[in-house]
C-alpha positions as CSV (number, residue, x, y, z in Angstrom):
1,M,0.3,0.3,0.0
2,P,1.7,3.4,-1.2
3,S,2.4,5.2,1.8
4,S,0.6,8.9,2.2
5,V,3.4,10.7,2.8
6,A,4.6,10.2,-1.2
7,Y,1.9,12.0,-1.9
8,R,2.1,14.6,0.5
9,S,3.0,17.5,-2.3
10,L,-0.2,16.3,-4.4
11,R,-2.2,17.8,-1.2
12,T,0.5,21.1,-0.6
13,L,0.0,21.6,-4.5
14,L,-3.3,21.3,-5.6
15,M,-5.5,19.7,-2.9
16,D,-4.4,22.5,0.4
17,G,-7.8,22.6,2.5
18,F,-7.7,18.3,2.0
19,E,-6.2,15.2,3.6
20,C,-5.4,12.2,0.8
21,L,-5.7,9.0,2.5
22,P,-4.9,5.3,0.7
23,V,-7.6,3.6,0.8
24,R,-7.9,-0.1,-0.4
25,C,-6.4,-1.1,-3.9
26,S,-6.9,-4.2,-6.0
27,A,-3.7,-6.9,-4.9
28,S,-2.6,-7.7,-8.4
29,A,-2.4,-3.4,-8.5
30,P,1.1,-2.5,-9.3
31,A,2.5,0.6,-7.0
32,P,1.3,3.6,-8.5
33,A,4.2,5.3,-11.0
34,P,5.6,8.3,-9.5
35,F,3.2,11.8,-10.2
36,L,5.1,14.4,-12.3
37,P,4.7,17.5,-12.0
38,H,2.6,18.5,-15.1
39,R,0.2,15.6,-14.4
40,L,-0.9,16.6,-11.1
41,L,-4.5,17.7,-11.6
42,R,-5.5,15.0,-13.6
43,L,-5.4,13.2,-10.4
44,C,-9.0,14.9,-10.1
45,V,-11.0,13.0,-11.7
46,H,-14.5,11.1,-11.9
47,L,-14.3,8.0,-9.5
48,C,-15.0,4.7,-9.2
49,S,-13.7,1.9,-6.8
50,A,-12.4,-2.1,-7.7
51,N,-15.9,-2.9,-9.0
52,P,-16.7,0.1,-11.2
53,Q,-20.5,-0.8,-11.4
54,R,-20.7,-0.5,-7.8
55,P,-19.3,2.9,-7.2
56,V,-18.3,2.8,-3.7
57,S,-18.5,7.0,-3.5
58,K,-19.0,10.0,-6.6
59,N,-16.1,11.9,-4.8
60,L,-13.2,9.7,-5.0
61,P,-10.2,11.2,-7.4
62,F,-8.3,7.5,-8.3
63,C,-5.6,6.8,-10.4
64,Q,-6.4,3.7,-13.1
65,K,-3.8,1.0,-14.0
66,S,-4.2,-2.1,-16.6
67,S,-4.5,-4.3,-13.5
68,G,-7.2,-2.5,-11.0
69,F,-7.9,0.2,-9.5
70,C,-5.8,2.2,-6.9
71,S,-8.5,4.6,-5.3
72,Y,-7.3,7.3,-2.8
73,S,-10.5,9.3,-1.0
74,Y,-10.2,12.9,0.8
75,R,-11.9,14.4,3.9
76,P,-11.9,17.9,4.9
77,L,-9.3,18.9,7.9
78,V,-11.9,21.8,8.1
79,P,-15.2,20.2,9.3
80,R,-17.9,21.6,6.3
81,N,-20.2,24.5,7.0
82,V,-23.0,21.1,6.3
83,G,-26.2,24.0,7.5
84,A,-24.9,25.9,4.5
85,L,-26.2,23.5,2.2
86,P,-30.0,23.2,0.9
87,A,-32.3,20.7,2.4
88,V,-32.6,19.0,-0.6
89,H,-29.6,18.6,-3.2
90,P,-30.0,20.5,-6.4
91,T,-29.9,18.5,-9.6
92,V,-26.5,17.9,-11.1
93,D,-27.4,20.7,-13.8
94,K,-27.9,23.2,-11.2
95,R,-24.6,22.3,-9.2
96,I,-22.3,22.2,-12.7
97,D,-24.3,26.0,-13.3
98,Y,-23.4,26.8,-10.1
99,L,-19.3,25.7,-10.7
100,K,-19.3,27.3,-13.8
101,S,-20.2,30.8,-12.5
102,K,-17.5,30.6,-9.9
103,L,-15.0,29.9,-12.8
104,E,-16.5,33.0,-14.7
105,E,-16.1,35.0,-11.6
106,Q,-12.3,33.8,-11.2
107,G,-11.6,35.2,-15.5
108,I,-11.9,31.3,-16.6
109,R,-14.0,31.0,-19.4
110,C,-16.2,28.3,-19.4
111,G,-18.3,28.1,-22.7
112,S,-19.4,25.1,-23.9
113,V,-16.9,23.3,-21.7
114,K,-18.5,19.2,-21.3
115,P,-18.0,18.3,-17.7
116,G,-15.4,15.0,-16.8
117,K,-13.3,16.8,-19.4
118,Y,-9.7,18.4,-19.0
119,C,-10.1,22.1,-20.6
120,R,-7.0,24.2,-22.0
121,N,-7.5,28.1,-21.6
122,L,-5.8,31.0,-21.6
123,C,-4.7,31.6,-17.5
124,P,-6.7,35.1,-16.6
125,K,-3.5,35.8,-14.4
126,C,-0.5,35.5,-16.7
127,Q,-2.1,35.6,-19.8
128,G,0.0,32.6,-21.0
129,G,3.1,35.1,-20.8
130,S,4.6,36.5,-24.2
131,S,3.6,33.1,-26.0
132,K,0.4,33.3,-25.0
133,E,0.1,29.8,-23.9
134,R,-2.7,27.6,-23.5
135,C,-1.5,27.0,-20.0
136,L,-4.8,27.1,-17.4
137,S,-6.0,23.5,-17.4
138,F,-9.5,23.1,-15.5
139,F,-12.1,20.2,-14.7
140,I,-15.6,19.9,-13.7
141,N,-16.5,16.8,-12.2
142,V,-19.3,14.9,-14.2
143,D,-21.7,15.3,-10.9
144,G,-21.0,18.4,-10.4
145,E,-19.4,18.1,-7.1
146,L,-16.3,19.8,-7.7
147,A,-14.2,21.8,-10.3
148,I,-9.8,22.6,-9.9
149,W,-8.1,24.4,-12.1
150,M,-4.4,25.1,-12.6
151,C,-1.8,27.4,-14.5
152,F,1.2,24.7,-15.4
153,R,2.9,28.3,-16.7
154,A,6.1,28.2,-14.4
155,K,5.8,32.0,-13.6
156,C,2.5,31.7,-12.6
157,G,1.5,28.6,-11.1
158,W,-2.1,29.9,-10.0
159,R,-4.5,27.2,-9.1
160,G,-7.7,26.9,-7.3
161,S,-11.1,24.6,-6.5
162,V,-14.3,25.2,-5.5
163,R,-17.2,22.3,-4.5
164,A,-20.9,23.2,-5.2
165,F,-22.1,25.6,-3.6
166,E,-19.0,26.9,-1.6
167,E,-16.5,29.3,-1.5
168,C,-13.3,29.3,-4.4
169,K,-10.1,28.1,-2.2
170,I,-7.8,30.3,-4.5
171,G,-4.1,30.0,-4.1
172,Y,-0.3,29.2,-6.3
173,A,1.6,26.6,-6.4
174,K,5.7,26.8,-5.6
175,T,7.9,26.5,-9.0
176,R,10.2,23.7,-8.7
177,Q,13.3,26.1,-7.8
178,T,11.6,26.3,-4.9
179,L,10.4,22.9,-3.8
180,K,13.8,22.3,-4.3
181,L,15.4,22.0,-0.6
182,N,18.9,24.3,-1.0
183,D,21.8,22.5,0.1
184,Y,24.0,25.1,1.0
185,R,27.4,24.1,2.7
186,V,28.2,25.2,6.6
187,I,31.6,26.7,7.1
188,T,32.9,27.9,10.1
189,E,36.4,29.6,10.0
190,I,38.1,26.3,12.3
191,D,37.3,24.5,8.8
192,L,38.6,27.4,6.4
193,Q,41.9,27.9,8.8
194,L,40.7,31.6,9.4
195,E,42.9,33.6,11.0
196,P,43.9,37.2,12.3
197,L,45.2,39.6,9.4
198,C,48.8,39.9,9.8
199,T,50.8,43.4,9.8
200,E,51.6,43.4,6.3
201,L,47.8,42.7,5.4
202,I,47.1,45.6,7.7
203,A,49.0,48.0,5.7
204,Y,48.4,46.6,2.5
205,F,44.7,48.0,3.6
206,A,46.3,51.7,5.5
207,E,47.6,52.3,2.3
208,R,44.3,52.4,0.7
209,S,42.5,54.2,3.4
210,I,41.0,51.8,5.5
211,S,41.7,51.6,9.0
212,A,42.5,48.7,11.0
213,K,39.4,49.5,13.7
214,T,37.4,49.4,9.8
215,L,38.8,45.9,9.3
216,E,37.9,44.2,12.8
217,R,34.7,45.1,13.0
218,N,33.8,43.6,9.5
219,G,35.6,40.7,10.4
220,I,38.5,40.3,7.4
221,M,40.7,37.9,8.3
222,Q,43.4,35.5,6.2
223,C,44.2,32.4,5.4
224,K,47.2,30.4,3.6
225,H,46.6,28.8,-0.1
226,D,49.3,27.8,-2.5
227,D,52.1,28.4,-0.2
228,Q,50.7,32.5,0.2
229,I,48.8,34.8,2.3
230,V,45.6,35.9,0.8
231,I,42.4,38.3,2.4
232,A,39.5,36.5,3.4
233,F,36.3,38.5,3.5
234,T,33.8,36.9,5.9
235,Y,29.7,36.8,4.5
236,R,27.7,36.7,7.7
237,R,23.9,36.8,8.2
238,N,22.9,36.8,12.2
239,A,26.9,36.8,13.1
240,A,27.2,33.6,11.3
241,L,29.6,32.7,8.8
242,V,27.8,32.0,5.4
243,S,30.6,32.0,2.9
244,C,33.6,33.6,2.6
245,K,35.5,35.5,-0.8
246,Y,39.5,35.6,-0.8
247,L,41.3,37.9,-2.8
248,A,45.3,37.3,-3.5
249,S,48.0,39.9,-4.5
250,S,47.5,39.0,-7.8
251,K,44.4,40.7,-7.6
252,E,43.0,37.4,-8.2
253,C,39.7,36.5,-6.1
254,W,37.4,33.4,-5.4
255,Q,34.5,32.7,-3.4
256,E,33.9,29.2,-1.4
257,T,32.2,26.7,-3.6
258,G,28.7,25.0,-2.5
259,T,28.1,27.7,-0.3
260,E,25.0,30.5,-0.2
261,H,25.8,33.5,-2.3
262,I,24.2,36.8,-0.7
263,F,25.5,40.6,0.5
264,Y,28.9,41.9,1.7
265,G,27.7,43.4,4.8
266,L,24.6,42.1,4.9
267,D,24.1,42.4,8.9
268,D,24.8,46.6,9.0
269,I,21.5,47.3,6.8
270,K,19.1,45.2,9.3
271,Q,16.2,47.9,9.5
272,A,17.8,50.8,8.0
273,S,15.9,53.3,5.5
274,D,18.7,54.0,3.7
275,V,21.0,51.2,1.6
276,I,24.2,52.2,-0.2
277,I,25.2,49.1,-2.8
278,V,28.7,49.0,-4.6
279,N,30.5,46.6,-6.3
280,G,33.1,45.5,-4.4
281,E,34.1,44.5,-0.6
282,I,36.7,47.3,-0.2
283,D,34.5,49.9,-1.5
284,K,32.2,48.9,1.7
285,L,34.7,49.4,3.7
286,S,35.7,52.7,2.3
287,M,31.9,53.5,2.7
288,E,31.9,53.0,6.4
289,E,35.5,55.4,6.7
290,A,33.1,57.8,4.9
291,G,30.4,57.5,8.3
292,F,28.3,55.2,6.1
293,P,28.3,51.8,7.8
294,N,24.5,50.7,5.9
295,C,26.4,49.8,2.8
296,I,26.3,46.6,1.3
297,S,28.7,44.8,-1.2
298,V,27.5,42.4,-4.4
299,P,29.2,39.5,-4.0
300,Y,30.8,39.1,-8.4
301,G,30.3,41.3,-11.0
302,L,27.7,41.4,-13.8
303,P,27.2,38.7,-15.9
304,E,28.6,38.8,-19.3
305,Q,25.0,39.2,-20.8
306,S,21.8,40.7,-19.4
307,S,18.2,39.5,-19.8
308,K,16.3,42.2,-22.4
309,E,13.4,41.3,-20.2
310,L,13.3,40.5,-16.6
311,P,13.3,37.0,-15.5
312,A,11.4,35.0,-12.8
313,E,12.7,35.1,-9.3
314,D,13.9,31.1,-9.8
315,E,15.0,31.3,-13.1
316,N,17.6,34.2,-12.5
317,T,20.4,32.5,-10.9
318,E,22.9,35.7,-11.8
319,F,21.7,37.5,-9.1
320,Q,20.8,34.5,-6.8
321,Y,22.3,36.8,-3.6
322,L,19.3,39.1,-4.3
323,W,16.6,37.0,-3.8
324,N,18.6,35.7,-1.4
325,C,18.5,39.0,1.3
326,I,15.2,40.8,-0.4
327,E,13.4,40.5,3.0
328,Y,16.3,43.0,3.9
329,L,15.9,45.5,1.2
330,E,11.9,44.9,1.3
331,K,12.2,47.4,4.5
332,A,14.6,50.3,2.5
333,S,12.5,53.2,1.2
334,R,16.3,54.8,-0.5
335,I,18.7,52.5,-2.4
336,I,21.8,54.2,-3.1
337,L,23.9,52.6,-6.0
338,A,27.3,53.4,-5.7
339,T,28.7,51.5,-8.6
340,D,32.1,51.8,-10.5
341,A,31.8,54.2,-12.9
342,D,33.0,51.9,-15.9
343,S,30.3,50.6,-18.3
344,T,30.1,47.2,-16.5
345,G,29.3,49.4,-13.2
346,Q,26.8,51.2,-14.4
347,A,25.3,48.4,-16.5
348,L,25.0,46.7,-12.8
349,A,23.6,49.8,-11.7
350,E,20.8,49.3,-14.6
351,E,19.9,45.8,-13.6
352,L,19.6,46.0,-10.0
353,A,17.6,49.2,-10.4
354,R,15.2,46.6,-12.8
355,R,15.2,44.8,-9.5
356,L,14.8,46.5,-7.0
357,G,12.4,49.2,-8.6
358,K,13.7,52.5,-9.6
359,E,11.2,54.6,-8.1
360,R,13.0,54.1,-4.8
361,C,16.9,53.9,-6.5
362,W,19.1,56.9,-6.6
363,R,22.3,57.4,-8.2
364,V,26.0,58.5,-8.0
365,T,28.2,60.8,-9.6
366,W,31.7,60.3,-8.7
367,P,34.4,63.5,-8.9
368,K,37.4,63.6,-11.0
369,K,40.6,62.5,-9.8
370,N,42.6,64.6,-11.7
371,A,42.6,67.0,-14.9
372,T,41.1,63.9,-16.8
373,K,39.6,61.2,-15.1
374,L,37.1,60.2,-12.9
375,C,37.1,58.0,-9.8
376,K,36.1,54.8,-10.3
377,D,34.7,53.6,-7.0
378,A,34.2,54.4,-3.5
379,N,38.1,54.0,-2.7
380,E,39.3,56.1,-4.9
381,V,37.6,58.9,-4.6
382,L,38.8,57.9,-0.7
383,M,42.4,57.5,-1.7
384,Y,42.5,60.3,-4.2
385,I,40.2,63.2,-3.0
386,G,39.5,62.2,1.6
387,P,36.4,60.9,3.2
388,D,34.4,64.1,3.1
389,E,34.4,64.0,-0.5
390,L,32.9,60.3,-0.3
391,R,30.4,61.4,2.0
392,K,29.5,64.5,-0.5
393,V,28.9,61.9,-3.7
394,I,26.9,59.7,-0.9
395,E,24.4,62.9,0.2
396,N,24.4,64.3,-3.4
397,A,23.0,61.6,-5.3
398,E,20.3,62.0,-7.9
399,L,17.3,59.7,-8.5
400,F,17.8,57.1,-10.6
401,P,16.2,58.1,-13.8
402,I,13.1,56.5,-15.4
403,M,12.3,56.6,-19.4
404,G,9.2,59.0,-19.8
405,L,9.1,60.5,-16.0
406,S,11.2,63.3,-15.9
407,H,11.9,66.9,-14.2
408,F,11.6,70.2,-15.9
409,S,15.0,71.2,-15.3
410,N,16.0,68.1,-17.7
411,F,15.1,70.7,-20.1
412,F,16.0,73.8,-18.9
413,N,18.4,74.4,-21.9
414,E,15.9,74.3,-24.1
415,V,14.1,76.4,-22.3
416,D,16.5,79.3,-22.6
417,S,17.3,78.4,-25.9
418,Y,13.7,79.1,-26.9
419,Y,13.8,82.1,-24.5
420,H,17.0,83.6,-26.1
421,R,15.8,82.5,-29.6
422,S,19.0,80.5,-29.7
423,H,18.8,78.7,-33.0
424,G,16.6,81.7,-34.9
425,F,13.3,79.5,-35.2
426,E,12.1,79.0,-32.7
427,L,9.0,80.9,-33.6
428,G,8.9,79.7,-36.7
429,V,10.3,80.2,-40.3
430,S,8.2,82.5,-42.4
431,T,5.9,81.1,-45.4
432,G,7.7,83.6,-47.9
433,W,4.5,85.1,-48.2
434,R,3.8,88.3,-46.4
435,A,0.1,87.6,-46.2
436,L,1.1,84.1,-44.3
437,D,3.5,86.1,-41.7
438,E,0.7,86.6,-38.9
439,L,-1.4,83.7,-39.9
440,Y,1.3,80.4,-40.2
441,N,5.0,80.1,-39.7
442,V,6.5,77.0,-40.7
443,V,8.1,75.7,-37.1
444,P,9.9,72.5,-36.7
445,G,8.4,69.2,-34.5
446,E,5.4,70.4,-35.8
447,L,2.4,68.6,-37.9
448,T,0.5,70.4,-40.3
449,V,-2.0,69.0,-42.2
450,I,-3.4,70.1,-45.3
451,T,-6.8,69.6,-47.5
452,G,-8.4,70.9,-50.3
453,V,-11.2,69.9,-52.9
454,P,-9.3,67.9,-56.1
455,N,-7.4,70.3,-58.1
456,S,-7.0,73.4,-55.5
457,G,-3.3,73.3,-55.9
458,K,-2.3,71.7,-52.5
459,S,0.4,70.1,-53.7
460,E,2.1,72.5,-55.7
461,W,1.3,75.4,-52.9
462,I,3.7,73.0,-50.8
463,D,6.1,72.6,-53.5
464,A,6.5,76.6,-53.4
465,L,6.4,76.8,-49.6
466,L,9.4,74.6,-49.7
467,C,11.3,76.3,-52.4
468,N,10.9,79.8,-50.7
469,I,11.9,78.1,-47.1
470,N,15.2,76.6,-48.8
471,K,16.1,79.9,-50.5
472,A,15.5,81.9,-47.1
473,H,17.2,79.0,-45.1
474,K,18.7,76.4,-47.0
475,W,16.3,73.6,-45.0
476,K,16.6,69.9,-47.0
477,F,13.5,68.3,-47.2
478,L,12.1,64.4,-47.8
479,L,9.5,64.0,-50.3
480,C,6.8,61.1,-50.2
481,S,4.7,62.1,-52.8
482,M,3.2,59.1,-54.7
483,E,0.4,60.9,-56.9
484,N,3.5,62.8,-58.4
485,K,6.0,60.7,-61.0
486,V,9.6,61.6,-60.7
487,R,9.8,63.5,-64.0
488,D,6.9,65.7,-63.4
489,H,7.8,66.3,-59.2
490,A,11.2,67.5,-60.9
491,R,9.5,69.8,-63.5
492,K,7.1,71.6,-61.3
493,L,10.2,72.3,-58.6
494,L,12.5,73.5,-61.2
495,E,10.0,75.8,-62.6
496,K,9.7,77.4,-59.3
497,H,13.2,77.4,-58.7
498,I,14.6,79.0,-61.9
499,N,11.4,80.7,-62.3
500,K,10.6,79.8,-66.2
501,P,8.5,77.0,-67.6
502,F,10.7,73.9,-68.1
503,I,9.1,73.4,-71.3
504,N,7.2,75.0,-74.5
505,S,4.1,73.6,-74.2
506,R,0.4,75.4,-74.2
507,Y,1.4,76.9,-70.2
508,A,4.0,78.6,-71.2
509,E,2.9,80.7,-73.6
510,S,5.3,82.8,-75.4
511,T,8.0,82.8,-72.0
512,E,11.4,80.8,-73.1
513,R,12.1,78.2,-71.3
514,M,14.8,77.3,-68.9
515,S,18.2,76.9,-71.1
516,V,20.1,73.8,-70.8
517,R,23.1,75.6,-68.4
518,E,20.1,76.5,-66.0
519,L,18.8,72.9,-66.2
520,E,22.1,71.5,-65.6
521,E,22.6,73.9,-62.4
522,G,19.0,73.5,-61.1
523,K,19.7,69.4,-61.1
524,K,22.1,70.0,-58.5
525,W,19.9,72.5,-56.5
526,L,17.4,69.1,-56.8
527,D,19.7,66.7,-55.9
528,D,21.5,68.7,-52.9
529,T,17.8,70.4,-51.4
530,F,15.3,66.9,-51.6
531,Y,15.5,63.2,-51.3
532,L,12.7,61.4,-52.5
533,I,10.6,57.8,-50.8
534,R,9.6,55.6,-54.0
535,C,8.2,52.5,-53.8
536,E,10.2,50.6,-56.3
537,D,7.2,47.5,-56.7
538,D,3.5,47.2,-56.6
539,S,3.4,47.1,-52.9
540,F,1.9,49.9,-50.7
541,P,3.6,51.8,-48.5
542,S,2.9,51.7,-45.2
543,I,3.6,54.7,-42.7
544,D,5.8,52.8,-40.2
545,W,7.7,52.1,-43.2
546,V,8.0,55.9,-44.5
547,L,8.8,56.8,-40.9
548,E,11.5,54.6,-40.6
549,L,13.5,55.6,-43.7
550,A,13.0,59.7,-42.8
551,K,14.6,59.3,-39.3
552,S,17.6,57.8,-41.5
553,A,17.5,60.7,-44.0
554,V,17.3,62.5,-40.7
555,V,20.6,61.4,-39.4
556,R,22.2,60.6,-43.0
557,Y,20.8,64.0,-45.0
558,G,20.0,66.3,-41.8
559,I,16.8,67.0,-43.2
560,R,14.3,69.5,-41.5
561,G,10.6,68.7,-43.6
562,L,8.9,65.7,-44.8
563,V,5.3,65.8,-46.7
564,I,3.2,62.9,-47.4
565,D,1.3,63.2,-50.0
566,P,-1.8,62.2,-49.7
567,Y,-3.0,59.9,-47.5
568,N,-4.5,57.8,-49.3
569,E,-2.0,56.5,-51.4
570,L,-0.7,54.7,-48.3
571,D,-1.3,51.4,-47.1
572,H,-3.3,51.6,-43.9
573,Q,-3.9,47.6,-43.4
574,R,-5.5,47.7,-39.4
575,S,-6.6,45.0,-37.2
576,S,-10.1,43.3,-37.6
577,N,-10.8,44.8,-33.8
578,Q,-9.7,48.6,-34.5
579,T,-11.6,50.7,-35.9
580,E,-10.7,53.8,-38.5
581,T,-10.7,56.4,-36.2
582,E,-8.8,54.6,-33.6
583,Y,-6.4,53.6,-36.6
584,V,-5.8,57.6,-37.4
585,S,-5.2,58.6,-34.2
586,H,-2.6,56.0,-34.0
587,M,-1.0,56.8,-36.7
588,L,-1.2,60.3,-36.5
589,T,0.7,59.9,-32.9
590,K,3.4,58.3,-34.4
591,I,3.7,61.0,-37.2
592,K,3.6,63.5,-34.4
593,R,6.0,61.8,-32.3
594,F,8.7,61.4,-34.9
595,A,8.6,65.3,-35.6
596,Q,9.0,65.8,-32.3
597,H,11.8,63.8,-31.7
598,H,13.8,65.1,-34.6
599,A,12.8,68.7,-34.4
600,C,11.4,68.4,-37.7
601,H,8.1,69.8,-39.8
602,V,5.7,67.5,-41.6
603,W,3.0,68.3,-43.8
604,F,0.5,65.8,-44.5
605,V,-2.2,65.8,-47.4
606,A,-5.4,64.8,-46.8
607,H,-8.5,64.7,-49.4
608,P,-12.2,65.7,-48.1
609,R,-14.7,63.2,-48.3
610,Q,-17.2,63.1,-51.2
611,L,-18.6,66.7,-50.9
612,Q,-22.6,66.4,-51.4
613,N,-24.3,69.6,-53.1
614,W,-20.9,71.3,-53.3
615,R,-21.2,74.5,-54.2
616,G,-17.3,75.8,-55.0
617,Y,-17.3,77.2,-51.1
618,P,-13.8,75.7,-49.3
619,P,-14.2,72.4,-47.5
620,N,-13.3,72.5,-43.6
621,L,-11.1,70.2,-42.0
622,Y,-13.7,67.8,-40.3
623,D,-14.7,67.2,-44.0
624,I,-11.8,65.1,-44.4
625,S,-12.3,61.5,-45.2
626,G,-11.7,59.1,-42.5
627,S,-11.6,60.9,-38.8
628,A,-12.0,63.7,-36.8
629,H,-8.3,63.1,-35.4
630,F,-7.1,64.7,-38.4
631,I,-8.2,68.2,-36.7
632,N,-7.9,67.0,-33.3
633,K,-4.6,65.8,-33.3
634,C,-2.4,68.2,-36.1
635,D,-0.5,71.4,-34.5
636,N,-1.7,73.3,-38.0
637,G,-4.4,72.9,-40.5
638,I,-4.9,74.4,-43.4
639,V,-7.4,74.7,-46.5
640,I,-5.9,75.7,-50.1
641,H,-8.6,77.2,-52.5
642,R,-8.8,78.1,-55.8
643,N,-11.7,80.2,-57.4
644,R,-13.1,78.5,-60.1
645,N,-16.0,80.9,-60.4
646,P,-14.9,83.6,-63.0
647,N,-18.3,85.7,-61.2
648,A,-16.7,85.3,-58.1
649,G,-13.1,86.5,-59.1
650,P,-10.0,85.6,-60.9
651,L,-9.1,82.2,-62.0
652,D,-5.6,82.5,-60.3
653,R,-7.0,83.6,-57.3
654,V,-5.6,81.3,-54.3
655,Q,-7.1,81.0,-50.8
656,V,-4.9,79.9,-47.9
657,C,-7.5,79.1,-45.1
658,V,-5.7,78.3,-41.7
659,R,-7.9,76.6,-39.7
660,K,-6.2,75.4,-36.7
661,V,-2.7,77.0,-35.2
662,R,-2.2,75.0,-32.0
663,N,0.9,77.5,-31.1
664,K,0.1,81.0,-30.8
665,V,3.6,82.5,-31.0
666,S,3.8,81.1,-34.9
667,G,0.0,82.0,-36.2
668,R,-3.2,82.4,-35.7
669,I,-6.6,81.8,-37.2
670,G,-7.9,83.3,-40.7
671,D,-7.5,84.0,-44.4
672,A,-4.9,84.8,-47.1
673,F,-5.0,85.0,-50.6
674,L,-2.5,84.6,-53.3
675,S,-1.8,84.2,-57.5
676,Y,-1.0,81.3,-58.8
677,N,1.3,81.9,-61.8
678,Q,0.7,79.1,-64.1
679,T,3.6,79.4,-66.2
680,T,6.0,79.3,-63.7
681,G,4.3,77.6,-61.0
682,K,4.7,80.4,-58.6
683,F,2.6,81.8,-55.6
684,E,3.1,85.6,-55.3
685,D,1.1,87.5,-52.8
686,W,-2.1,89.1,-54.1
687,H,-1.6,93.0,-55.2
688,D,-5.1,93.2,-53.9
689,G,-4.2,92.2,-50.6
690,G,-1.6,95.4,-50.7
691,Y,1.3,93.5,-50.5
692,N,3.7,91.9,-53.8
693,N,6.5,90.1,-54.1
């Protein structure tokens, strides 16, 4: 008969609150096979005895063998509240409905689950991790008496059970790592043959500004190794020797094998609200010389490769010393990371902060030890400058930076540049048209959305604007203009730059076309000023692809402006659960972040939806096809409108309607009028407005 002790892990892991007792087995039945962790849940199944036709109980989990049956019963360790049960037992269907409702309350979707069958689902606690694995196994008994579940993902282990018309019992299974008993070596000073420091080693520490009193208080000792005397740093917890680390005169260091890894100086941070963490034992002693005994040292440095994602505690073997001492650090409200100034030390600080919580971590800034070099660590500050300076280093520690969380002081340089207008374009650069100077100026880092009915001259106006800005400020631009053939776009830009038609055609009338020399000079200007995004195959460019190329153009060519013309030429595939409004909002957020992070102005052309009963008036920004987010999220909104009615005015008059300006220092809402020169493609201030170029 199997011993109940052998199956105690089952009761501990899955059946908390029940005692497993062995009952009668078939004489011919072999001993039950060992239980594997991923099979534990399958012990709670529909029940039978050696005689399946006459079940002893409907509540007996069993393990079936080919030669017979082996059954185990369970009884509550705590008396059940019998008075809470209904006087008349409910039907099986009602019990099953109750169990399903309880599972749904825990976030376990039952759906059309059939009782008596094991089901896999997404764990509501861990969501299956990054792989979205269906790691939750749950089971409802056929008679509706019991439902149990467990997540078999190592980092989760959530499990529980519920009986008919009782409350759920919920907990977390221990992982395999924590179930194992850590069998560490027990060491003593006698076993290691440790002895007090000799005069020579005390003098060695004195050269590093460490006093004999500090050495004695921290239990620094020595021992013989390979016919030489080595320094022994004793690692203690509650004054008991836990491990020992050795330092030879050759700077070689090693630690006792098979011992538990803990922080050095652990007893010095009991009940400490402020804790200092350093790279090495001598740095810990240096902090004490400066008046900070509440300091600990890591037993070893950073692993060769740091994980991108924070691993689970049981998998994080490189930082096992941290988890072995975590109860000491949980009490600390402020943790000062005074690790080495080199890249390895800073990486260690980052890894410790990730695990301890950056919100309570601080970091130090090491002073210079001479005109060219920084002090590497606490001991160098103590040796080269003194304990007072080391004390200042700790007292002046700064909050550990958290990505996305900043002080205004982090941006005071930008504020000062804005106030003094150091760059010259803080208020924006002029469009080159005096009629627009009060309404719209181009500010780096902003998004301008431009719309207008077809054939209103939106693209022509943007091209003319870019030419004006390049002439005045030498800006460079990236063009994502999918509606234009490259040769046609080059013609339009060259005509505006040279102020002559590209070819002799009807639109040129009697004006002389540009010469070959002017063409060659213009081609050089084109190549120096504009860069193109072209999709060479039949695929549609996505906004992510465009912005990635734009980032490269900022770094490689120093562009200051990006034109995306038009919106409907991009690939707008979105997930099935995302509306167009949500997609547009997300897309515009990406564009704005690019503009802000790279100080690049973005012009985004979007066509209006089909206007019903249109009578020739300018559309507004809310008419843009797709979403109202085009006006909600842009910094500037402009409508380009050309007069098409001879009775309403000249046909060459173009109305620039500034309908949104977020930044009041760069403009305001209003209308400006320009005249369009069809021969050269240039725009000029409308003479009736009182302005002329």
